[in-house]
C-alpha positions in Angstrom: -53.5 -30.1 -13.9 -53.7 -33.7 -12.6 -51.7 -35.4 -15.4 -48.7 -33.0 -15.2 -48.7 -33.5 -11.4 -48.8 -37.3 -11.7 -45.9 -37.2 -14.2 -43.9 -34.9 -12.0 -44.2 -37.4 -9.2 -43.3 -40.3 -11.5 -40.3 -38.3 -12.7 -39.1 -37.9 -9.1 -39.8 -41.5 -8.2 -37.8 -42.8 -11.2 -34.8 -40.7 -10.2 -35.1 -41.9 -6.6 -35.2 -45.6 -7.7 -32.2 -45.0 -10.0 -30.2 -43.5 -7.2 -31.2 -46.4 -4.9 -30.3 -49.2 -7.3 -27.3 -47.8 -9.2 -26.1 -46.0 -6.1 -24.4 -49.1 -4.6 -22.6 -49.7 -8.0 -21.4 -46.1 -8.1 -20.3 -46.4 -4.4 -18.5 -49.7 -4.9 -16.6 -48.4 -8.0 -15.6 -45.3 -6.0 -14.4 -47.4 -3.1 -12.6 -50.1 -5.0 -9.1 -48.5 -5.1 -9.2 -47.9 -1.4 -10.9 -51.1 -0.2 -9.5 -53.9 -2.4 -6.0 -55.1 -1.4 -5.3 -57.5 -4.3 -6.6 -58.6 -7.6 -8.9 -61.3 -6.1 -10.7 -58.7 -3.9 -11.0 -56.4 -6.9 -12.6 -59.3 -8.9 -15.0 -59.9 -6.0 -16.1 -56.3 -6.1 -16.7 -56.6 -9.8 -18.7 -59.7 -9.2 -20.9 -58.0 -6.6 -21.9 -55.4 -9.3 -21.7 -57.5 -12.5 -25.2 -59.0 -12.6 -26.9 -55.8 -11.7 -25.2 -52.6 -13.0 -26.6 -52.6 -16.5 -30.2 -53.4 -15.3 -29.9 -50.6 -12.8 -29.0 -48.1 -15.5 -32.4 -48.8 -17.1 -33.9 -46.5 -14.5 -31.5 -43.7 -15.6 -32.7 -44.1 -19.2 -36.3 -44.2 -18.1 -35.9 -41.0 -16.0 -34.3 -39.2 -19.0 -37.0 -40.6 -21.3 -39.8 -39.4 -19.1 -38.2 -35.9 -19.0 -38.1 -35.9 -22.8 -41.6 -37.3 -23.4 -43.6 -35.7 -20.6 -41.7 -32.3 -20.3 -40.1 -31.7 -23.7 -39.5 -28.0 -23.0 -37.7 -28.7 -19.8 -35.7 -31.5 -21.5 -34.5 -29.1 -24.2 -33.5 -26.4 -21.7 -32.0 -28.8 -19.2 -29.8 -30.6 -21.8 -28.7 -27.1 -22.9 -28.0 -25.7 -19.4 -26.4 -28.9 -18.1 -24.8 -30.0 -21.4 -21.2 -30.1 -20.2 -22.0 -31.8 -16.9 -24.3 -34.4 -18.6 -21.7 -35.2 -21.3 -19.1 -35.8 -18.6 -21.6 -38.1 -16.8 -22.3 -39.9 -20.1 -18.6 -40.4 -20.9 -17.9 -41.6 -17.4 -20.7 -44.1 -17.5 -19.4 -45.4 -20.8 -16.0 -45.9 -19.2 -17.6 -47.8 -16.4 -19.6 -50.1 -18.7 -16.6 -50.8 -20.9 -14.4 -51.7 -17.9 -16.6 -54.6 -17.0 -16.2 -56.1 -20.5 -12.5 -55.3 -21.1 -10.8 -55.8 -17.8 -10.1 -59.6 -18.1 -9.6 -59.6 -21.8 -5.8 -59.4 -21.4 -3.9 -61.1 -18.6 -1.7 -58.2 -17.8 -1.5 -56.2 -14.5 -1.1 -52.9 -16.3 -4.1 -53.6 -18.5 -6.3 -54.4 -15.5 -5.1 -51.3 -13.6 -6.2 -49.2 -16.6 -9.7 -50.5 -16.5 -9.9 -50.4 -12.7 -9.1 -46.7 -13.0 -11.8 -46.4 -15.6 -14.3 -48.0 -13.2 -13.3 -45.6 -10.4 -13.6 -42.5 -12.7 -16.8 -43.9 -14.2 -18.3 -44.3 -10.7 -17.0 -41.3 -8.8 -17.7 -38.6 -11.4 -21.3 -39.6 -12.1 -22.0 -39.7 -8.3 -20.4 -36.3 -7.8 -21.9 -34.6 -10.9 -25.4 -36.0 -10.3 -25.3 -34.4 -6.9 -24.1 -31.1 -8.3 -26.8 -31.2 -10.9 -29.7 -31.9 -8.6 -28.4 -29.3 -6.0 -28.4 -26.7 -8.7 -31.9 -27.7 -9.7 -33.0 -27.1 -6.1 -31.1 -23.8 -5.9 -32.0 -22.4 -9.3 -30.2 -22.1 -12.6 -29.6 -18.8 -14.5 -32.0 -19.2 -17.4 -33.7 -16.3 -19.2 -37.3 -16.0 -20.5 -36.3 -18.0 -23.6 -34.8 -20.9 -21.6 -31.3 -19.9 -22.6 -28.6 -20.7 -20.0 -26.6 -17.6 -18.8 -23.7 -19.3 -17.3 -20.9 -21.9 -17.7 -20.0 -25.3 -16.2 -18.2 -23.4 -13.4 -21.4 -21.6 -12.6 -22.8 -25.0 -11.4 -19.7 -25.6 -9.2 -20.9 -23.2 -6.6 -20.6 -24.1 -2.9 -24.2 -25.4 -2.6 -23.8 -27.5 -5.8 -20.5 -29.0 -4.6 -22.1 -29.7 -1.2 -24.8 -31.7 -3.1 -22.1 -33.6 -4.9 -20.3 -34.5 -1.7 -23.6 -35.6 -0.1 -24.4 -37.9 -3.1 -20.9 -39.4 -3.0 -21.1 -40.2 0.7 -24.7 -41.6 0.3 -23.4 -43.9 -2.5 -20.2 -44.9 -0.7 -22.1 -46.0 2.4 -24.7 -47.8 0.2 -21.9 -49.6 -1.7 -20.0 -50.6 1.4 -23.1 -52.1 2.9 -23.8 -54.0 -0.4 -20.3 -55.4 -0.3 -20.7 -56.4 3.4 -23.8 -58.3 2.3 -22.2 -60.0 -0.7 -18.7 -60.9 0.5 -16.9 -63.1 3.1 -13.8 -62.8 5.3 -11.5 -59.9 5.6 -13.1 -57.9 2.7 -16.5 -58.3 4.4 -15.1 -57.0 7.7 -13.4 -54.0 6.1 -16.6 -53.2 4.2 -18.7 -53.2 7.3 -16.0 -51.2 9.2 -15.9 -48.6 6.5 -19.7 -48.2 6.5 -19.6 -47.7 10.3 -16.8 -45.1 10.0 -18.4 -43.2 7.1 -21.9 -43.0 8.6 -21.0 -40.1 11.0 -19.4 -38.2 8.2 -22.6 -38.7 6.1 -24.7 -37.5 9.0 -22.6 -34.3 9.4 -22.7 -33.5 5.7 -26.4 -34.2 5.5 -27.1 -31.7 8.4 -24.9 -29.1 6.8 -26.6 -29.6 3.4 -30.0 -29.3 5.1 -29.0 -26.0 6.7 -27.6 -24.8 3.3 -30.9 -25.8 1.7 -32.8 -23.6 4.1 -30.4 -20.7 3.3 -30.1 -21.0 -0.5 -33.3 -22.6 -1.7 -37.1 -22.4 -1.3 -37.6 -26.1 -0.9 -39.1 -25.7 2.5 -41.9 -23.5 1.3 -44.0 -26.5 0.2 -43.5 -28.1 3.5 -44.5 -25.0 5.4 -47.7 -24.8 3.2 -48.5 -28.5 3.7 -47.1 -29.8 7.0 -48.2 -33.4 6.2 -45.3 -33.5 3.7 -42.9 -33.3 6.6 -43.4 -37.0 6.8 -40.8 -37.3 4.0 -37.9 -35.7 5.8 -38.9 -37.5 9.0 -38.7 -40.8 7.1 -35.3 -39.8 5.8 -34.0 -39.1 9.4 -35.6 -42.3 10.7 -34.0 -44.4 7.9 -30.6 -42.8 8.5 -30.7 -43.6 12.2 -32.0 -47.1 11.5 -29.1 -47.7 9.2 -26.7 -46.9 12.0 -28.5 -49.2 14.4 -28.4 -52.1 11.9 -24.7 -51.5 11.2 -23.9 -51.7 14.9 -25.8 -55.0 15.0 -24.0 -56.3 11.9 -27.5 -56.9 10.2 -26.2 -56.0 6.8 -29.3 -56.7 4.7 -31.4 -54.5 7.0 -28.7 -51.8 7.0 -28.7 -51.9 3.2 -32.5 -51.5 3.0 -32.4 -48.7 5.5 -29.7 -47.0 3.3 -32.0 -47.6 0.2 -34.9 -45.9 2.1 -32.6 -43.0 3.1 -31.6 -42.4 -0.6 -35.2 -42.6 -1.8 -36.6 -40.3 0.9 -33.8 -37.7 0.5 -34.4 -37.6 -3.2 -38.2 -37.2 -2.7 -37.6 -34.5 -0.1 -35.9 -32.4 -2.8 -38.3 -33.3 -5.6 -41.4 -32.5 -3.5 -39.9 -29.3 -2.3 -39.1 -28.3 -5.9 -42.7 -28.8 -7.1 -44.0 -27.5 -9.5 -40.7 -26.3 -10.7 -38.6 -28.6 -12.9 -36.0 -26.0 -13.9 -36.1 -23.1 -11.6 -34.7 -19.8 -12.9 -32.4 -17.9 -10.5 -32.7 -14.8 -12.7 -36.5 -14.5 -12.4 -39.0 -17.0 -11.0 -41.3 -16.1 -13.9 -38.7 -17.7 -16.3 -38.9 -21.1 -14.5 -40.1 -24.2 -16.3 -42.7 -26.1 -14.4 -44.7 -29.3 -14.6 -47.5 -27.2 -16.1 -45.9 -24.8 -18.5 -43.5 -27.3 -20.1 -45.6 -30.5 -20.2 -46.7 -32.4 -23.3 -50.3 -32.5 -24.4 -52.9 -34.2 -22.2 -53.3 -36.9 -24.9 -49.6 -37.6 -24.9 -49.5 -37.8 -21.1 -52.5 -40.2 -21.1 -50.9 -42.6 -23.6 -47.6 -42.5 -21.8 -49.3 -43.2 -18.5 -50.9 -46.3 -20.0 -47.5 -47.5 -21.3 -45.8 -46.9 -18.0 -48.5 -48.8 -16.0 -48.0 -51.7 -18.4 -44.2 -52.0 -18.7 -42.8 -50.6 -15.5 -44.2 -53.5 -13.5 -42.5 -55.9 -15.9 -39.2 -54.1 -15.4 -39.6 -54.3 -11.6 -40.5 -58.0 -11.8 -37.4 -58.7 -13.9 -35.1 -56.9 -11.5 -36.7 -58.6 -8.5 -36.0 -62.0 -10.3 -32.4 -61.0 -11.0 -31.7 -60.0 -7.4 -33.3 -63.2 -6.2 -31.2 -65.3 -8.7 -28.0 -63.6 -7.5 -28.9 -63.2 -3.8 -26.1 -65.3 -2.4 -22.6 -64.1 -1.5 -19.8 -64.2 -4.0 -17.9 -67.5 -3.6 -14.3 -68.2 -4.6 -15.4 -70.7 -7.3 -17.4 -67.9 -8.9 -14.2 -66.2 -9.9 -13.1 -69.1 -12.0 -15.8 -68.4 -14.6 -14.5 -66.7 -17.8 -16.5 -63.5 -17.8 -15.6 -59.8 -18.1 -16.3 -59.3 -14.4 
């Protein structure tokens, strides 16, 4: 019982870390057509993401790998139920990755617009669809006793699922605009900070509406009612959201970005902890649900994986801390002279 619980928590933490780190990339890619006014500003936005985006996606691969290795039955059912949505996310992420490499290969405005569009689609669609997917995990998916999905892609596009998608997009847009405020100078810096300030109230309204919808359409609050100490997680989310606003008003952009990071992590953990022990909740019959206990690998597998995780995850964290320290400074005009894909 202990090992599946540990791996369930690790599964949730990995997703939270991925949303925190790749969230600002997804937000910046979504914002770029509306925030950048010329090619130089677009190149600056690319530069603020360039050293980090591929390392951030390691956490997405790790979260998927943990699902496969620790909860293989859930992995099989999930990648069947959400196949269309996950393939759209995969293709969009491929477009985003390719845009970094190809954009400056041809000195032609039309060519660059093509890859800027790919960056936008490869950022907006994953942000939206990941929110839709997780909202449906919270609400429940129509799977039968054999784990077969009894629905279509449009079944996932229900009002609650779409609300989750909108919430994720707004979280990432604010996160990305704060990152750009940290990493840029001049007019672009001011517009990024102004956008974060203007978008924050919208994020607050959508977050409140999503919380009310969660109370109406899910059973996430049952775990919190049974163990009130867990309410510290949503309280932390609210405190971080308010702190973000305070730091934005004071133009303390690094602090605002860290507050945004804490908001994303705590919001994700709020959903994951409320979902426990379900990994894939059935909306047809709770008895059909796949949980951390009825879909986990053998105890020996979980033990070996835990040893591997405790060995290599700290190395990944150390590497990413080093990368962020190495590229901690703002993007300068002379950085744009380097011949690189971003």
